[in-house]
N, C-alpha and C positions, 0 to 999 in steps of 0.2 A: 221691784225687788227681784223678780224673775230675771229681767234683763241684766241686772247687776250681778246676779249669781252666775248666769251664763258667761258673762265677761270674765269673772274671776276664774271660772273653770277653764276657759280657753287660755287665760294667762298662765295658769298652773301647768296645763299640758304643754304649752310652748316652752316654759322653763325646763320641764322634764325632758323634752325632746332635745333642747339645746345641751342639757347636761350629758345625755347619752351620746350625742354627736361629739361633744368635746372629749368624752372618755374614749370613744373609738378613735378620734383623731390623734390622741396621745398614746395609743397602744403602739409601743415601739416594735420594730421588726427585730426578731430574735435570731433568725436564720433563714436558710433557703432549702427547699427540697432538692436533693441531688439524686434521689432514686425513689420510685414509688411503684408498687405492684399490687394487683388485686384490689380489694375493696379498702379504700383509704380516704378519710375525710378530715378536714379542718373545720370545726363547727358543722355547718350543713353543706359546705361546698366540697366537691370532689377534688382531691389534690392531683396536681399535674407536675411534671418535671420542671424545676425552676421556680415553682410558686413560693412566695414569701410566707413565712410562719411568724405570726405576731405573738407578743406576750399575752398570756391568758387564754389563747385559743385552745379549745378542746380537740385533741387529736385522737382519732379512733381508727382501728383496723378490724376488718372482718376475719373470717376463718382462713382466707388466703391473702390477707393484706400485710404489706411491709412498707415502712416509711423510714428513709434515711434523711436526717436533717443536719446540714452543716451549719454550725452556729457562727455568730459574728467573729469569734476569736479562734476559728478553725478547729473547734471541737466537733464532736459527733454525738447525735442523739438518735438512737435506733429503736423503732417500735416493731415488734413481731406480731404474729396473728393474735386476734381476739384481745386487743389491748386498748386501754383508755389512759391517756396521759396529757399533760400540758407543760409548756415552758412558762411557769408562773411569772418569773422575773428574769430578765437578762440585760442588766445595765452594766456596761463596761466603761471604766475610766482608765484609759491607757496611761495618762500622765500621773494619776494618783490612784494606784490600785486599791488603796484603802477604801475608796468610795465604790468599788465594784460590788454589785449585788446580783447573785445568780441563785435561782431556786427552781428545781424541777419537781414535778409531782406525778406519781404513778398510782392511779386508782385501782387498776386491775390488769393482769396479764404479765408480759415479759418485756423489759426494756433494757437497753445497754447505753451507758454513758461513758464517753471518752473525753477526758478533760482537755479543754482548749488552753490557749496561752494565758488568757485572763484568769482562769481558774487556778493555774499553776502559780500565779503571782498573788492571788488573794484566796487561798484555800480556806481561810477563816471565815469567809463570807459566802461559801458555797453550801447549799443544803439540797438533799434529795429526799423528799417525803413519800412515804407509803401510808395507807390507812392506819398502820400500827406502829411505825417507827420512823426515826430520822437518821439519815446517812450523811456522813461527812467524808472528805477525801484527803489523801496525801499526795495528790497528783496522779490520777488513777484512771484505769480502764476497768469497768466492772459491769456485771449483769444482775438484774433483780427480777424475781418473780413475786407477785403478791395477789392475794384476794382480800376480802374484807377482814379476815381474821389472822392470816399467817403471811409472813414475808420471809424470803430467803435470798441471800446475796452471795455471789461468787466473784473472785477477783482475778482478772487477766494480767494486769500489771499494776505496780504501786501498792497501795493499801487503802483501806477504808475503816471508819469507825461507825458503829451503829448503836442506837439506844432506843428503848421503848418510850412511848409518851407517858411520862409520869414525873411527879415533882416539878422541877424547873424546865424539863424538856417538853415544849409545847409545839403543836403543828404550826402555829403562826410565827414561830421563832425563825431566826436566820443563823447560818453557820452550823457546825457540828455540835451535838450535845455531848459534852465530855464530863466524866465524873465516875463515881464508883460503879454505876450500872452500865457504862458504855463498854463495848467489846470491840477489839480490833481484829482484822483479817488482812493478810498480805499475800502477794503472789507466790511467796515462798511456800505457802500452805496449799499448793496446788492439789486439786482433788477434794478439797474440803469446802464447806460453806457455813455461814452463820444463819440460823433460823430463829425467828422471834414470833411469838403468838400474842394476840390481843390481851392486854392486861398484864403481860410479863414485862418487868423493867429491863431485863437482860436477855441477850440472845444466847442460843446454845450452839456450840461447835459440833457439826455433824459431818459424816462422810458425804460426798456428792452422790452422783448417780440418780436415785429415785427422786430426790428433792431439788436437783440442780435446775436452774432456769433453762439451761440448754437442753435438758430432758423434757421439760414442759413444752417449750417452743423452740425447736432447733433452729440455728442460724441458716440463712441461705448460703450456698456455696460461694457467692461473690461478696459476702460480708467481710470487711477488712479484718486482717488477722491481728495486727499489732498497732501500736501507737504511731509508728512511722507512716501509716497509711492515711492519717487524718488529713483531710482536705483533698486527697487524690485517691479515693477508693476506686477500685477497678469495677465500677458498676456502670451500667448503661453503655458499655463499650462492646463492639462486636470483634471477636478475634477471628481473622481469616483462616480458612482451612489451609494446611500446608500444600504447596504445589509439588507434584511428583513428576519428574521427567520420565518419558516413556523408556522402557527398557529395550535397547536395540540388540537384535540377535544377529550374529555373524552368519547364521545359516539361512537368513531370509534375504532374498534379493529384491532390490527396489524395482517397481514396475517401470517399464520403458527401457531398461538396460538390456543390451544384447549379450549373450553368452559368447565367450571366446571360442575360436575353432579348436577342435581337439582331434588328434590323430586317430585313425581307426584302431579299434581294439583288436590285438592279435590273440588268437587262441593259445592257451597254454600248451607247452610241449607235452607229448605223451610219454609217461614214465612206465617202463616195463618192470614189474616186480619179480624178483627171483622166486623159485618155487618155495612154498612154505615147508619148514622143518616140522617134524612131529613135536607136539607140545610136551613140555617137561612137566611130569606129575610131581607135585609137591605134597608130601605127607605132613599134615600139621602135627606138632608135638602134642603129647597127652598132657593136659593141664589138670593138676589135682587141686580142687577147691580148698581154700583154707578152712580150718576148723571153725565152727560157729561158737562164739563166746557169748554166753548169756549173762548180762549184767543185772543183778537184782535191783528192783526199784528202790529209790531213795524214800525212806519214810520220814515225813516232816512232822516233827513233834511240835504241837501248838505251844505258844508262849503261855505259861500259866498265869502271867500277870494280866489282869483285865484292863481294858482301855478305860481311862478316866475321861469323861466328857465334861465340858463346861455346862454348868447348870443355871437355871433361871431362878432369880430371887424376886418375888413380887409381893405386893400387899399395900396396905394403907400406912403412910408414914406420919400421920397425925390423928389424934382421937376424934371420933364423931359421937355425939350424944354420950352414952355410957360405955362406948366401945373403945378400948385402948389401941394405941398404934401397934402395927404388926411388923414394920420394918424400921430399923434405926439407921438413918442416913449416915451418921458418923461412922458406924461399924462397917458399912459397905465401902465408904470412902477409904477407911483405914486399910481394908483388905484389898484395895485397888481394884474393886469390881468395876466392870464396864457399865456406866450408866446409860440406859437406853432411853428412858423418858421419866419426867416428873410432870404429872398433869392433874390439876385439882388436888385431891387428897392422896393420890396414889403414886407409887414409885415402882420402876421396873429396872432390874439390873441383870447382868449375866457375868458369872465368875470368870476369872482369867486363868484359872488353874485347870489344865487338862488339854485334850486335843482340840484344835481350832475347828470351828464349824465352817464348812464350805457348802454353798448351795449346789445341788446336782445340776448338771448341764441339761438333762432330759428327764421326762416323766412328770408325774403328778402325785400329790399326797393329800389325803383328807384327814381332818381332825374332828374329835368330838369334845365338847366342853365338859371338863371334869370339875371345875370349881370357879368361883368368882364372887364379886361383891359389887353392889351399885347403890347409890343414893340419889334421890331427886331433891335438888335445892331450889328455893324460890328466890327471885330477885328482891323480894321483901325480906329484909334481914330479921324481922320479928317472927317469921315463920320458920319452924324447925325443919331440918332435912328429914326426908322420909325414906326408909330403906325399901328397895325394890328387889325383885328376883328376876332371874333370866332363864328362859326356856327355849327349846327348839333351836339350839345353836348349831351353826355350820361354819366351817373354816376350811377352805380349799386353796391349794397352790398349784399353779401350772408353770413348771420350771422351764418348759420350752419357750414360753413367752415372758418369763420372769414377772408373773402377775399373781395376785391373790384376791380372794373375795370372801366376805364374811357377813353373817346376818344372825339375828336372834330376836326373840320377843322379850321386851322389858315390861314387867307386870307390876303394877302398884294398885292394890285394892281392886276396883272394878275396871281400871284403865289398862289397856294393852297398847304399847308402842312398838311398831315393827321397825327395827333399826338395821341398817345395812351400810356397807362400805366396800370399796375395792381400791387397789393401788398396785404398786410395784415392789419387787423384792431385790435387795442388794446382794452382792456375792458373799457377804459375810453373814447372811441370814437375817439382817434387819429388814423390816418391811413397814410401810406406812402409806397413808393417804395424802396425796398432794393437796387436795382441796375437798372439803366436805360438801361443796356445792357442785362437784362434778356429777354428770348424769348417773343416777342410781345410788348416789351417796346421800346420807342425811346425818352422818356423824364423822368425827375424826378418829383415827386409830394409829397408834405407834406401837410396834411390837418386835419380837425377836424369836428366832427358831433355835432349837438345841437338839443334839442327839441323845441327851440324857433320858433315862426312863423309857427307852425304846422309841424316842422321838416325841418332842414336846414343843409347845409354843405358848406365848402369852402376849397380850396387848392391853394398853390402857385406852379408854375412849371417853369422849365427851360429845353430847348431843343436845341441841336446843329443842325443848318441847313447847307445847302450847302454854298460854297463860303465864308467860314470863318465868318458866321453869327450865332448869338445865339438869340433865342426867350426867353423872360422872361415875366411872367405875373401872374395874379391871377384870380380865378373864384369863383362865388357865386351861390349856387344851392338851389332850393326849392323842397320839397318832392312832388312826383307825384303819386306813387303807393306803397301800403304796409304801409302807414303812420299810426302811432298810435294815 
């Protein structure tokens, strides 16, 4: 019986090995590496120039790594630093484009996809997945940033459609997810991006800058600029320095040449000057200075009309427990207020009536927390939310670096959670966290600044806590130091 069991075990292992070998043998080549720099791998092997990239291979870059892959149909797939991605499927049928199947997956980091010829003929069969959303194309060149909870996409040329994973839009699907929850972005909307968070069916249209993939991981100077560079990117090529001809001077004589004979120099003739006449004395005229006219100073009368600033509208837009909603979304939309964020149960707007807010070019500002609200919810839907309070709040802005940082203590009963976040500030006063997993961050934050009330700010936040719980809330701040 033992011998028989060993024979069956060996037979099983042999079948498994053959199956793995067959799977590897059928892994089709999706493209070739046309440029690689820094730390860059495919699976466990270091990538080199000209190396093939197969379907399903995990591509990773380190903090200094870049990978440019030219796909089978002359497309381009670029990975920037600290990125994990794969070409999941790249099956091209040139004779019958309806059979073409192309799927790219970005797990984290920043990647750029430039459509090849096959994608342009079979856009309905192209899919670009992130952990939270599906992206389809209209014959496109676009960049994507993602972490495990948030994805943002910007378009260089063409257009894209994006939808969160919900309903009929599933990660295992093919082609774009199109429907009521899908959102489109085209190159005509330059300077804007679509951002989507985990659990949200639809993306939000936001200004670029702090959330742009090019801000998270800027492109190299040799990254192709437009779609015409596909297949012939100017990478890996050395450009010779210009040759400069020496400047020849007419005053410099070449060595070895003899100087021509010159006649002797004759002394100049002696000129005898006549005797000097006595000098003529010129009496200057008497000049009378003009009278001094004193102009009285101009008195500037201040404008009695006070400056109206755009104010911040914040609060909970849906009831919790026995607490009624504080903000009516329909009213804000009817007033055409600028929506900054909707996160969990909270909404943040800024009115559009009054002087526009512009971030100072220099200096720093500190804020003190004046108000706010937060609840802790459990993943177990049978457990009711618990109200929490916030203490020891800090919010600071460094306008020289266009950065902000914030922290506070979230207290619920005997528990205290120290929450903190930092990120960047846009020119219109909007600020936010690119990733809650960045060093020093343990929560997300989306906020806005205002000159109203002598300087104010507000942001909504979400933070995962221990034991399957999540904190969601909103904070309102007043200017304390560096106020204008």
